[in-house]
N, CA, C, O and the ligand as a Tripos MOL2 file, in Angstrom:
@<TRIPOS>MOLECULE
protein
  233   231    59     0     0
PROTEIN
NO_CHARGES

@<TRIPOS>ATOM
      1 N         -18.0540   11.8960    2.4420 N.3       1 MET1
      2 CA        -17.9840   10.6110    1.7280 C.3       1 MET1
      3 C         -17.6690    9.4820    2.7050 C.2       1 MET1
      4 O         -17.1380    9.7000    3.7940 O.2       1 MET1
      5 N         -18.0010    8.3170    2.2940 N.am      2 ASP2
      6 CA        -17.7230    7.1640    3.1480 C.3       2 ASP2
      7 C         -16.2330    6.8560    3.1780 C.2       2 ASP2
      8 O         -15.5530    6.9010    2.1530 O.2       2 ASP2
      9 N         -15.7540    6.5510    4.3340 N.am      3 GLN3
     10 CA        -14.3570    6.1670    4.4800 C.3       3 GLN3
     11 C         -14.2730    4.6580    4.3450 C.2       3 GLN3
     12 O         -15.0530    3.9190    4.9460 O.2       3 GLN3
     13 N         -13.3340    4.2230    3.5610 N.am      4 GLU4
     14 CA        -13.2120    2.7820    3.3800 C.3       4 GLU4
     15 C         -12.3960    2.1880    4.5130 C.2       4 GLU4
     16 O         -11.2410    2.5510    4.7370 O.2       4 GLU4
     17 N         -13.0160    1.2810    5.2060 N.am      5 ILE5
     18 CA        -12.3720    0.6220    6.3460 C.3       5 ILE5
     19 C         -12.3400   -0.8780    6.0940 C.2       5 ILE5
     20 O         -13.3370   -1.4990    5.7240 O.2       5 ILE5
     21 N         -11.1660   -1.4240    6.3070 N.am      6 GLU6
     22 CA        -11.0660   -2.8770    6.1920 C.3       6 GLU6
     23 C         -10.3610   -3.4110    7.4180 C.2       6 GLU6
     24 O          -9.4990   -2.7520    8.0000 O.2       6 GLU6
     25 N         -10.7330   -4.5920    7.7900 N.am      7 HIS7
     26 CA        -10.0300   -5.2490    8.8810 C.3       7 HIS7
     27 C          -8.8300   -5.9820    8.3040 C.2       7 HIS7
     28 O          -8.9590   -6.9840    7.6000 O.2       7 HIS7
     29 N          -7.6650   -5.4500    8.6260 N.am      8 ARG8
     30 CA         -6.4470   -6.0590    8.1130 C.3       8 ARG8
     31 C          -5.4770   -6.2690    9.2630 C.2       8 ARG8
     32 O          -5.5970   -5.6770   10.3350 O.2       8 ARG8
     33 N          -4.5220   -7.1310    8.9960 N.am      9 TRP9
     34 CA         -3.4930   -7.4000    9.9880 C.3       9 TRP9
     35 C          -2.5530   -6.2070   10.0770 C.2       9 TRP9
     36 O          -2.0330   -5.7380    9.0640 O.2       9 TRP9
     37 N          -2.3400   -5.7240   11.2810 N.am     10 CYS10
     38 CA         -1.3790   -4.6550   11.4980 C.3      10 CYS10
     39 C          -0.1380   -5.2540   12.1400 C.2      10 CYS10
     40 O          -0.1970   -5.8590   13.2100 O.2      10 CYS10
     41 N           0.9930   -5.0680   11.4530 N.am     11 LYS11
     42 CA          2.2360   -5.6570   11.9720 C.3      11 LYS11
     43 C           2.7680   -4.8920   13.1740 C.2      11 LYS11
     44 O           3.6100   -5.3910   13.9190 O.2      11 LYS11
     45 N           2.2690   -3.6790   13.3530 N.am     12 PHE12
     46 CA          2.7100   -2.8820   14.5070 C.3      12 PHE12
     47 C           1.8950   -3.2260   15.7490 C.2      12 PHE12
     48 O           2.4230   -3.3320   16.8560 O.2      12 PHE12
     49 N           0.5920   -3.3980   15.5310 N.am     13 CYS13
     50 CA         -0.2760   -3.7530   16.6560 C.3      13 CYS13
     51 C          -0.2520   -5.2570   16.9230 C.2      13 CYS13
     52 O          -0.6940   -5.7130   17.9770 O.2      13 CYS13
     53 N           0.2520   -6.0010   15.9890 N.am     14 MET14
     54 CA          0.2990   -7.4630   16.0780 C.3      14 MET14
     55 C          -1.0900   -8.0670   16.2410 C.2      14 MET14
     56 O          -1.2840   -9.0760   16.9180 O.2      14 MET14
     57 N          -2.0270   -7.4220   15.6080 N.am     15 THR15
     58 CA         -3.3900   -7.9450   15.6380 C.3      15 THR15
     59 C          -4.1670   -7.3610   14.4770 C.2      15 THR15
     60 O          -3.6840   -6.4720   13.7760 O.2      15 THR15
     61 N          -5.3330   -7.8480   14.2830 N.am     16 LYS16
     62 CA         -6.1770   -7.2780   13.2330 C.3      16 LYS16
     63 C          -6.8340   -6.0170   13.7460 C.2      16 LYS16
     64 O          -7.4120   -5.9850   14.8330 O.2      16 LYS16
     65 N          -6.7310   -4.9880   12.9430 N.am     17 THR17
     66 CA         -7.2900   -3.7100   13.3460 C.3      17 THR17
     67 C          -8.1010   -3.1290   12.2000 C.2      17 THR17
     68 O          -8.0520   -3.6090   11.0670 O.2      17 THR17
     69 N          -8.8370   -2.1000   12.5230 N.am     18 LYS18
     70 CA         -9.5280   -1.3630   11.4770 C.3      18 LYS18
     71 C          -8.5100   -0.5020   10.7630 C.2      18 LYS18
     72 O          -7.7830    0.2700   11.3880 O.2      18 LYS18
     73 N          -8.4620   -0.6400    9.4580 N.am     19 GLN19
     74 CA         -7.5030    0.1460    8.7050 C.3      19 GLN19
     75 C          -8.2080    0.9260    7.6190 C.2      19 GLN19
     76 O          -9.0340    0.4160    6.8620 O.2      19 GLN19
     77 N          -7.8380    2.1770    7.5870 N.am     20 GLU20
     78 CA         -8.4080    3.1090    6.6380 C.3      20 GLU20
     79 C          -7.6730    2.9860    5.3010 C.2      20 GLU20
     80 O          -6.4430    2.9550    5.2540 O.2      20 GLU20
     81 N          -8.4230    2.9190    4.2570 N.am     21 LEU21
     82 CA         -7.7980    2.8770    2.9430 C.3      21 LEU21
     83 C          -7.4940    4.3130    2.5210 C.2      21 LEU21
     84 O          -8.3970    5.0820    2.1890 O.2      21 LEU21
     85 N          -6.2150    4.6560    2.5410 N.am     22 VAL22
     86 CA         -5.8340    6.0430    2.2730 C.3      22 VAL22
     87 C          -5.3390    6.2610    0.8540 C.2      22 VAL22
     88 O          -5.3130    7.3920    0.3700 O.2      22 VAL22
     89 N          -4.9550    5.2030    0.1990 N.am     23 PHE23
     90 CA         -4.4980    5.3620   -1.1770 C.3      23 PHE23
     91 C          -4.8460    4.1400   -2.0020 C.2      23 PHE23
     92 O          -4.5240    3.0070   -1.6430 O.2      23 PHE23
     93 N          -5.5050    4.3970   -3.1060 N.am     24 LEU24
     94 CA         -5.8570    3.3250   -4.0220 C.3      24 LEU24
     95 C          -5.3520    3.7210   -5.3990 C.2      24 LEU24
     96 O          -5.8330    4.6910   -5.9850 O.2      24 LEU24
     97 N          -4.3950    2.9840   -5.9120 N.am     25 PRO25
     98 CA         -3.8200    3.3560   -7.2120 C.3      25 PRO25
     99 C          -4.8310    3.2160   -8.3340 C.2      25 PRO25
    100 O          -5.6480    2.2960   -8.3560 O.2      25 PRO25
    101 N          -4.7540    4.1380   -9.2460 N.am     26 ASN26
    102 CA         -5.6390    4.0720  -10.4060 C.3      26 ASN26
    103 C          -5.2290    2.9420  -11.3340 C.2      26 ASN26
    104 O          -6.0570    2.1880  -11.8440 O.2      26 ASN26
    105 N          -3.9260    2.8530  -11.5320 N.am     27 MET27
    106 CA         -3.4340    1.7730  -12.3670 C.3      27 MET27
    107 C          -2.9530    0.6400  -11.4870 C.2      27 MET27
    108 O          -1.8600    0.6900  -10.9230 O.2      27 MET27
    109 N          -3.7660   -0.3580  -11.3820 N.am     28 ALA28
    110 CA         -3.4410   -1.4860  -10.5090 C.3      28 ALA28
    111 C          -2.9700   -2.6710  -11.3320 C.2      28 ALA28
    112 O          -3.3560   -3.8160  -11.0950 O.2      28 ALA28
    113 N          -2.1250   -2.3640  -12.3070 N.am     29 THR29
    114 CA         -1.6830   -3.4530  -13.1750 C.3      29 THR29
    115 C          -0.5720   -4.2540  -12.5080 C.2      29 THR29
    116 O          -0.5670   -5.4840  -12.5570 O.2      29 THR29
    117 N           0.3480   -3.5660  -11.9000 N.am     30 TYR30
    118 CA          1.4500   -4.2540  -11.2560 C.3      30 TYR30
    119 C           1.2010   -4.3590   -9.7630 C.2      30 TYR30
    120 O           1.2730   -3.3650   -9.0400 O.2      30 TYR30
    121 N           0.9110   -5.5490   -9.3120 N.am     31 LYS31
    122 CA          0.6920   -5.8030   -7.8830 C.3      31 LYS31
    123 C          -0.2810   -4.8100   -7.2490 C.2      31 LYS31
    124 O           0.0720   -3.6680   -6.9530 O.2      31 LYS31
    125 N          -1.4250   -5.2430   -7.0660 N.am     32 ARG32
    126 CA         -2.4400   -4.3650   -6.4960 C.3      32 ARG32
    127 C          -2.0970   -4.0250   -5.0510 C.2      32 ARG32
    128 O          -2.4780   -4.7280   -4.1150 O.2      32 ARG32
    129 N          -1.3760   -2.9410   -4.9060 N.am     33 ARG33
    130 CA         -1.0200   -2.5330   -3.5480 C.3      33 ARG33
    131 C          -1.8370   -1.3160   -3.1650 C.2      33 ARG33
    132 O          -2.0530   -0.3930   -3.9510 O.2      33 ARG33
    133 N          -2.2690   -1.3580   -1.9450 N.am     34 ARG34
    134 CA         -3.0440   -0.2380   -1.4310 C.3      34 ARG34
    135 C          -2.3880    0.2310   -0.1480 C.2      34 ARG34
    136 O          -1.7350   -0.5350    0.5600 O.2      34 ARG34
    137 N          -2.5790    1.4890    0.1240 N.am     35 LYS35
    138 CA         -2.0060    2.0170    1.3500 C.3      35 LYS35
    139 C          -3.0860    2.0800    2.4150 C.2      35 LYS35
    140 O          -4.1520    2.6690    2.2310 O.2      35 LYS35
    141 N          -2.7710    1.4610    3.5130 N.am     36 TYR36
    142 CA         -3.7090    1.4450    4.6270 C.3      36 TYR36
    143 C          -3.1320    2.2070    5.7940 C.2      36 TYR36
    144 O          -1.9200    2.2440    6.0110 O.2      36 TYR36
    145 N          -4.0370    2.8160    6.5420 N.am     37 LYS37
    146 CA         -3.6060    3.4900    7.7600 C.3      37 LYS37
    147 C          -4.3500    2.8620    8.9190 C.2      37 LYS37
    148 O          -5.5800    2.8220    8.9520 O.2      37 LYS37
    149 N          -3.5700    2.3730    9.8650 N.am     38 CYS38
    150 CA         -4.1590    1.7400   11.0310 C.3      38 CYS38
    151 C          -4.8310    2.8050   11.9030 C.2      38 CYS38
    152 O          -4.2330    3.8310   12.2260 O.2      38 CYS38
    153 N          -6.0670    2.5430   12.2690 N.am     39 THR39
    154 CA         -6.7840    3.5180   13.0870 C.3      39 THR39
    155 C          -6.3880    3.4140   14.5540 C.2      39 THR39
    156 O          -6.7680    4.2580   15.3660 O.2      39 THR39
    157 N          -5.6260    2.3810   14.8900 N.am     40 VAL40
    158 CA         -5.2190    2.1960   16.2830 C.3      40 VAL40
    159 C          -3.8740    2.8660   16.5540 C.2      40 VAL40
    160 O          -3.7460    3.6640   17.4830 O.2      40 VAL40
    161 N          -2.8550    2.5310   15.7230 N.am     41 CYS41
    162 CA         -1.5270    3.0790   15.9760 C.3      41 CYS41
    163 C          -1.1850    4.2230   15.0160 C.2      41 CYS41
    164 O          -0.2140    4.9500   15.2280 O.2      41 CYS41
    165 N          -1.9830    4.3750   13.9680 N.am     42 GLY42
    166 CA         -1.7730    5.4920   13.0510 C.3      42 GLY42
    167 C          -0.6820    5.2590   12.0280 C.2      42 GLY42
    168 O          -0.3820    6.1510   11.2340 O.2      42 GLY42
    169 N          -0.0850    4.0850   12.0310 N.am     43 LYS43
    170 CA          0.9710    3.7810   11.0710 C.3      43 LYS43
    171 C           0.3420    3.4080    9.7290 C.2      43 LYS43
    172 O          -0.7390    2.8240    9.6570 O.2      43 LYS43
    173 N           1.0590    3.7670    8.6860 N.am     44 THR44
    174 CA          0.5880    3.4020    7.3630 C.3      44 THR44
    175 C           1.4310    2.2590    6.8250 C.2      44 THR44
    176 O           2.6180    2.1480    7.1310 O.2      44 THR44
    177 N           0.8160    1.4280    6.0360 N.am     45 SER45
    178 CA          1.5500    0.3180    5.4520 C.3      45 SER45
    179 C           0.9270   -0.0400    4.1130 C.2      45 SER45
    180 O          -0.2660    0.1530    3.8770 O.2      45 SER45
    181 N           1.7780   -0.5660    3.2500 N.am     46 TRP46
    182 CA          1.3160   -1.0070    1.9380 C.3      46 TRP46
    183 C           0.9500   -2.4710    2.0360 C.2      46 TRP46
    184 O           1.7420   -3.3090    2.4650 O.2      46 TRP46
    185 N          -0.2470   -2.7450    1.6360 N.am     47 LEU47
    186 CA         -0.6930   -4.1290    1.6510 C.3      47 LEU47
    187 C          -1.2850   -4.4600    0.2970 C.2      47 LEU47
    188 O          -1.8520   -3.6110   -0.3910 O.2      47 LEU47
    189 N          -1.1370   -5.6930   -0.0510 N.am     48 GLN48
    190 CA         -1.7530   -6.1300   -1.2920 C.3      48 GLN48
    191 C          -3.2250   -6.3740   -1.0540 C.2      48 GLN48
    192 O          -3.6450   -6.8410    0.0050 O.2      48 GLN48
    193 N          -3.9830   -6.0490   -2.0600 N.am     49 GLY49
    194 CA         -5.4030   -6.3020   -1.9740 C.3      49 GLY49
    195 C          -5.6850   -7.7840   -1.9630 C.2      49 GLY49
    196 O          -4.8250   -8.6120   -2.2650 O.2      49 GLY49
    197 N          -6.8720   -8.0830   -1.6190 N.am     50 ARG50
    198 CA         -7.2310   -9.4950   -1.5810 C.3      50 ARG50
    199 C          -7.1470  -10.1020   -2.9680 C.2      50 ARG50
    200 O          -7.4730   -9.4740   -3.9760 O.2      50 ARG50
    201 N          -6.7080  -11.3210   -2.9780 N.am     51 ARG51
    202 CA         -6.5670  -12.0420   -4.2360 C.3      51 ARG51
    203 C          -7.9340  -12.1980   -4.9000 C.2      51 ARG51
    204 O          -8.8830  -12.6900   -4.2900 O.2      51 ARG51
    205 N          -8.0150  -11.7840   -6.1260 N.am     52 PRO52
    206 CA         -9.2960  -11.9300   -6.8250 C.3      52 PRO52
    207 C          -9.6290  -13.3990   -7.0600 C.2      52 PRO52
    208 O          -8.7430  -14.2400   -7.2060 O.2      52 PRO52
    209 N         -10.8900  -13.6750   -7.0920 N.am     53 SER53
    210 CA        -11.3260  -15.0650   -7.2310 C.3      53 SER53
    211 C         -10.9960  -15.5910   -8.6260 C.2      53 SER53
    212 O         -10.7090  -16.7750   -8.7990 O.2      53 SER53
    213 N         -11.0380  -14.7120   -9.6080 N.am     54 ALA54
    214 CA        -10.7270  -15.1330  -10.9700 C.3      54 ALA54
    215 C          -9.5600  -14.2990  -11.4870 C.2      54 ALA54
    216 O          -9.4720  -13.0990  -11.2290 O.2      54 ALA54
    217 N          -8.6850  -14.9470  -12.2070 N.am     55 GLU55
    218 CA         -7.5270  -14.2460  -12.7420 C.3      55 GLU55
    219 C          -7.8970  -13.4160  -13.9690 C.2      55 GLU55
    220 O          -7.2560  -12.4020  -14.2460 O.2      55 GLU55
    221 N          -8.8870  -13.8210  -14.6760 N.am     56 SER56
    222 CA         -9.2440  -13.1530  -15.9290 C.3      56 SER56
    223 C         -10.1190  -11.9410  -15.6660 C.2      56 SER56
    224 O         -11.3310  -11.9550  -15.8830 O.2      56 SER56
    225 N          -9.4630  -10.8930  -15.1900 N.am     57 VAL57
    226 CA        -10.1810   -9.6540  -14.9140 C.3      57 VAL57
    227 C          -9.8080   -8.6230  -15.9700 C.2      57 VAL57
    228 O          -8.6380   -8.2750  -16.1300 O.2      57 VAL57
    229 N         -10.7690   -8.1610  -16.6550 N.am     58 TYR58
    230 CA        -10.5180   -7.1660  -17.6950 C.3      58 TYR58
    231 C         -10.9110   -5.7730  -17.2370 C.2      58 TYR58
    232 O         -10.7660   -4.8110  -17.9920 O.2      58 TYR58
    233 ZN         -1.7350   -0.6480   14.1330 Zn       59 ZN59
@<TRIPOS>BOND
     1     1     2 1
     2     2     3 1
     3     3     4 2
     4     3     5 am
     5     5     6 1
     6     6     7 1
     7     7     8 2
     8     7     9 am
     9     9    10 1
    10    10    11 1
    11    11    12 2
    12    11    13 am
    13    13    14 1
    14    14    15 1
    15    15    16 2
    16    15    17 am
    17    17    18 1
    18    18    19 1
    19    19    20 2
    20    19    21 am
    21    21    22 1
    22    22    23 1
    23    23    24 2
    24    23    25 am
    25    25    26 1
    26    26    27 1
    27    27    28 2
    28    27    29 am
    29    29    30 1
    30    30    31 1
    31    31    32 2
    32    31    33 am
    33    33    34 1
    34    34    35 1
    35    35    36 2
    36    35    37 am
    37    37    38 1
    38    38    39 1
    39    39    40 2
    40    39    41 am
    41    41    42 1
    42    42    43 1
    43    43    44 2
    44    43    45 am
    45    45    46 1
    46    46    47 1
    47    47    48 2
    48    47    49 am
    49    49    50 1
    50    50    51 1
    51    51    52 2
    52    51    53 am
    53    53    54 1
    54    54    55 1
    55    55    56 2
    56    55    57 am
    57    57    58 1
    58    58    59 1
    59    59    60 2
    60    59    61 am
    61    61    62 1
    62    62    63 1
    63    63    64 2
    64    63    65 am
    65    65    66 1
    66    66    67 1
    67    67    68 2
    68    67    69 am
    69    69    70 1
    70    70    71 1
    71    71    72 2
    72    71    73 am
    73    73    74 1
    74    74    75 1
    75    75    76 2
    76    75    77 am
    77    77    78 1
    78    78    79 1
    79    79    80 2
    80    79    81 am
    81    81    82 1
    82    82    83 1
    83    83    84 2
    84    83    85 am
    85    85    86 1
    86    86    87 1
    87    87    88 2
    88    87    89 am
    89    89    90 1
    90    90    91 1
    91    91    92 2
    92    91    93 am
    93    93    94 1
    94    94    95 1
    95    95    96 2
    96    95    97 am
    97    97    98 1
    98    98    99 1
    99    99   100 2
   100    99   101 am
   101   101   102 1
   102   102   103 1
   103   103   104 2
   104   103   105 am
   105   105   106 1
   106   106   107 1
   107   107   108 2
   108   107   109 am
   109   109   110 1
   110   110   111 1
   111   111   112 2
   112   111   113 am
   113   113   114 1
   114   114   115 1
   115   115   116 2
   116   115   117 am
   117   117   118 1
   118   118   119 1
   119   119   120 2
   120   119   121 am
   121   121   122 1
   122   122   123 1
   123   123   124 2
   124   123   125 am
   125   125   126 1
   126   126   127 1
   127   127   128 2
   128   127   129 am
   129   129   130 1
   130   130   131 1
   131   131   132 2
   132   131   133 am
   133   133   134 1
   134   134   135 1
   135   135   136 2
   136   135   137 am
   137   137   138 1
   138   138   139 1
   139   139   140 2
   140   139   141 am
   141   141   142 1
   142   142   143 1
   143   143   144 2
   144   143   145 am
   145   145   146 1
   146   146   147 1
   147   147   148 2
   148   147   149 am
   149   149   150 1
   150   150   151 1
   151   151   152 2
   152   151   153 am
   153   153   154 1
   154   154   155 1
   155   155   156 2
   156   155   157 am
   157   157   158 1
   158   158   159 1
   159   159   160 2
   160   159   161 am
   161   161   162 1
   162   162   163 1
   163   163   164 2
   164   163   165 am
   165   165   166 1
   166   166   167 1
   167   167   168 2
   168   167   169 am
   169   169   170 1
   170   170   171 1
   171   171   172 2
   172   171   173 am
   173   173   174 1
   174   174   175 1
   175   175   176 2
   176   175   177 am
   177   177   178 1
   178   178   179 1
   179   179   180 2
   180   179   181 am
   181   181   182 1
   182   182   183 1
   183   183   184 2
   184   183   185 am
   185   185   186 1
   186   186   187 1
   187   187   188 2
   188   187   189 am
   189   189   190 1
   190   190   191 1
   191   191   192 2
   192   191   193 am
   193   193   194 1
   194   194   195 1
   195   195   196 2
   196   195   197 am
   197   197   198 1
   198   198   199 1
   199   199   200 2
   200   199   201 am
   201   201   202 1
   202   202   203 1
   203   203   204 2
   204   203   205 am
   205   205   206 1
   206   206   207 1
   207   207   208 2
   208   207   209 am
   209   209   210 1
   210   210   211 1
   211   211   212 2
   212   211   213 am
   213   213   214 1
   214   214   215 1
   215   215   216 2
   216   215   217 am
   217   217   218 1
   218   218   219 1
   219   219   220 2
   220   219   221 am
   221   221   222 1
   222   222   223 1
   223   223   224 2
   224   223   225 am
   225   225   226 1
   226   226   227 1
   227   227   228 2
   228   227   229 am
   229   229   230 1
   230   230   231 1
   231   231   232 2
@<TRIPOS>SUBSTRUCTURE
     1 MET1         2 RESIDUE 1 A MET
     2 ASP2         6 RESIDUE 1 A ASP
     3 GLN3        10 RESIDUE 1 A GLN
     4 GLU4        14 RESIDUE 1 A GLU
     5 ILE5        18 RESIDUE 1 A ILE
     6 GLU6        22 RESIDUE 1 A GLU
     7 HIS7        26 RESIDUE 1 A HIS
     8 ARG8        30 RESIDUE 1 A ARG
     9 TRP9        34 RESIDUE 1 A TRP
    10 CYS10       38 RESIDUE 1 A CYS
    11 LYS11       42 RESIDUE 1 A LYS
    12 PHE12       46 RESIDUE 1 A PHE
    13 CYS13       50 RESIDUE 1 A CYS
    14 MET14       54 RESIDUE 1 A MET
    15 THR15       58 RESIDUE 1 A THR
    16 LYS16       62 RESIDUE 1 A LYS
    17 THR17       66 RESIDUE 1 A THR
    18 LYS18       70 RESIDUE 1 A LYS
    19 GLN19       74 RESIDUE 1 A GLN
    20 GLU20       78 RESIDUE 1 A GLU
    21 LEU21       82 RESIDUE 1 A LEU
    22 VAL22       86 RESIDUE 1 A VAL
    23 PHE23       90 RESIDUE 1 A PHE
    24 LEU24       94 RESIDUE 1 A LEU
    25 PRO25       98 RESIDUE 1 A PRO
    26 ASN26      102 RESIDUE 1 A ASN
    27 MET27      106 RESIDUE 1 A MET
    28 ALA28      110 RESIDUE 1 A ALA
    29 THR29      114 RESIDUE 1 A THR
    30 TYR30      118 RESIDUE 1 A TYR
    31 LYS31      122 RESIDUE 1 A LYS
    32 ARG32      126 RESIDUE 1 A ARG
    33 ARG33      130 RESIDUE 1 A ARG
    34 ARG34      134 RESIDUE 1 A ARG
    35 LYS35      138 RESIDUE 1 A LYS
    36 TYR36      142 RESIDUE 1 A TYR
    37 LYS37      146 RESIDUE 1 A LYS
    38 CYS38      150 RESIDUE 1 A CYS
    39 THR39      154 RESIDUE 1 A THR
    40 VAL40      158 RESIDUE 1 A VAL
    41 CYS41      162 RESIDUE 1 A CYS
    42 GLY42      166 RESIDUE 1 A GLY
    43 LYS43      170 RESIDUE 1 A LYS
    44 THR44      174 RESIDUE 1 A THR
    45 SER45      178 RESIDUE 1 A SER
    46 TRP46      182 RESIDUE 1 A TRP
    47 LEU47      186 RESIDUE 1 A LEU
    48 GLN48      190 RESIDUE 1 A GLN
    49 GLY49      194 RESIDUE 1 A GLY
    50 ARG50      198 RESIDUE 1 A ARG
    51 ARG51      202 RESIDUE 1 A ARG
    52 PRO52      206 RESIDUE 1 A PRO
    53 SER53      210 RESIDUE 1 A SER
    54 ALA54      214 RESIDUE 1 A ALA
    55 GLU55      218 RESIDUE 1 A GLU
    56 SER56      222 RESIDUE 1 A SER
    57 VAL57      226 RESIDUE 1 A VAL
    58 TYR58      230 RESIDUE 1 A TYR
    59 ZN59       233 GROUP 0 **** ****
């Protein structure tokens, strides 16, 4: 399967790195947080997903 990769800021590398999406919650009602794993330093961190363009998402 395809691995989801996003370019996100890594606070450990202090730069933008390729980060693997390792956990995506099924219920994203409270703060859409996803777990990313940096492919450079291997550290995992919880980051909020990008702000949706519209608030009215059903
Ligand atoms: Zn990193």
